[in-house]
N, C-alpha and C positions, 0 to 999 in steps of 0.2 A: 505494500499499499503507499501509496508518493500523497506527501503534502503540498498545498498551494499556500504561499504567503502574500498574506491581504493587508495593506494596510493600519493601522491602527483603526479598530471600531469596536462595536458593542453588542458582540452577537451572542447574548446570553440570553437562551431560549430553550424551551416555550418560558412564558412570564406571565404574570397575572396581569387579568387586564380588568379596570374598574372605572365607575362612573363616578366622578370627582362632584359632588353639587358645593355651591359655596353662595356668600351673600344675606341675603333674612326674606321670611316669609312675606313680613308685609313692606318690602320695598324688592332693588334689584335682586334677581338670584338667577344663577344659572348652573350648567352642568357643563362637563368636562372629560373626555375620554382619557386616561392614564395608563400606559403601560412601565413607566419607570418609578414603581413604588414599592415598598417593601417593608419587614419588622428590621429595626437596629438595635431595639433595647425591650429585657424583660420586665426589671423593674426599675427604675416605672416604667410601663406601658412605652413605648416610644414608637414611632413610623418616620415616614418622608415619602411628598413627593415630588418631579424635579417638573419644573415648568419651563419652556422661554419665555423671557419678559413680555414679547409683542402678542401674548395670547389675552383674550379677553377675562380671562378666569384671573388673568397674575394678579393685577389691582386689585381687584375686589376681595381675593384674598389675602393679599398684603394688609390693605386698610383694615379688614374687619379683623385678622388674626386668627380666622376659624375657618376650618371646612369637612365635609367627612367623604369619607369613603366608604361608596357604597358597592358592595362584592357584585359582579354580575354573574349570572344565571342563562341557562340557552336560550329560555322567553323575552331574555332582555336583552340579547347580542344583538339584535335590530336596533333596538334604543341606544346603545352605547355605540355601533357603529355611526349612528349620525349625531349622536354628540360628540364624534372626533371630527365629523368631517365638517360641522356648519358652526357657524360664529355666533353666540350667544348676544353678539352686537346687532345681530339683523333678523332674530327667530327666539322666541319664547320655548324653548327645547322643551319644557314641562308640559307644554300645552301641544306642542306638535307631536310628541309622543305619547301623550296618555298618559303619563306619570306623575303620580302624586308629592306635593312636595309636603312634610309632614313638618312638623317641630320636632325635635331631636331631647333627648330627655334631663342636658347640661348646657347646650351649647346656644347662639340663638342662626347657626347654619342649618338651613332645612336637612333633612334628607330625603332619602326618597323609597317612600313606602312600601312600594312593588320588590325593592329588593331584600333578601334575606336576612342580608347582614350590615348593619351601618353602624361604622367607626368615626364618634364624633371625635378631631381634634384639633388643638390648641396650637398654635404655631410658637415655638422657642427660637426660631432663629431661621432667619433667610441666607445662605450659604452662595453669596454666587461662584460659579463653577466652568464659566464659557456661555458655551449656545444655551446653556438649561441653569436655572438657579435651582435649588434644593431648599423644599420646605421642609424643615426639623420640626417632627411637631410630637405632641405628648398625648396620650388618647386622656380623654377626657371622659366617655361611657360607650358601651358598646351596645344596640336594639338588636336585639333578633325576635325574628318570626315564631310566633309560639307552633307553627303546624309542621316543623323538623324537630321536634322534641317529642321522644315516646314516653311510656306509661312510668320509666322511672327517672327521670327528667335527661335522658341522656340529650344531645343534642346532635343530628343527623345532618350535616352540612349537605354534605357529597349526594344525597335524596334531592337537593335543589337543583340539579344539573348545574355543577360550577364548570366555568367557560375559560378557557387557557387562551393568551396569544402567543403565535411563532411565526416571525419572519413574515409581516403581513396579511396572517389570516388567522381566524379565530378557529378553536376547536373545543370540545366538549371532552371530558374526564374519559377516558375509554376502562377496560379491565381494571380492576386491584389486581395488581402484582406483591404485593406482600404489607406489614404494618410495620411504621417505626419500632428499630429493634430485633425483625424478625431473621434477621442472618446470623442471631447469635444464638437463635432462641434453642435452633435447632441443633445447635452445636452441643448447649445446655443440656437438652435431652440427649442426644449422643453419650454425652459426658457421664451422667448418671446409670445411663445402660450398661458404660464400660465397667462402673464401679460396684454395680450390683453384680455384675460376671464375675467380677473379680473376687468381690466380697466370697462369691458362692462357690470360686474355685477352692478359695483360701480355708473356707472351710472344710472340705472333701479331702482335703491334704493329711 
């Protein structure tokens, strides 16, 4: 197998694709689609989004200091794409995509009610990086739809058919390949089996 060497670029795919809502319920509000987002810290819970300064939502978020990361599902993928190619300076994206701007639990920025998970974020720092500026934020609250909880109270997000983004295309998540830690659980089981066999052999001697 050979390799081609390309110029420096960010080919980290697949990546999450989310709809970021911003503004205020009783004022200017907007939705922007973002693929550059992720987790940066656990305690306190922190995340980020990276935006170009020329985007319409940039100044809204900069001035308010708030935004909401709304996770995207298969049902929402058309709206997600629409909100990425249309500008909020020209159109009300909530109305155009029949999305509901609802109040969040902690902040003034609206959540997208149709999204199963809404992550309310308070901007802590804006870091100019070049083409994009990173909005580093602390999570103020997480709003989760009841329909994806089972009777024991466990949340099953994968049942919402989440979507990811890869090199210009949207994909739904496919078959389950394993769960966190599965690569060593099998080895632990094998080790226990070996220990039992070893112990039984020693007892027979």
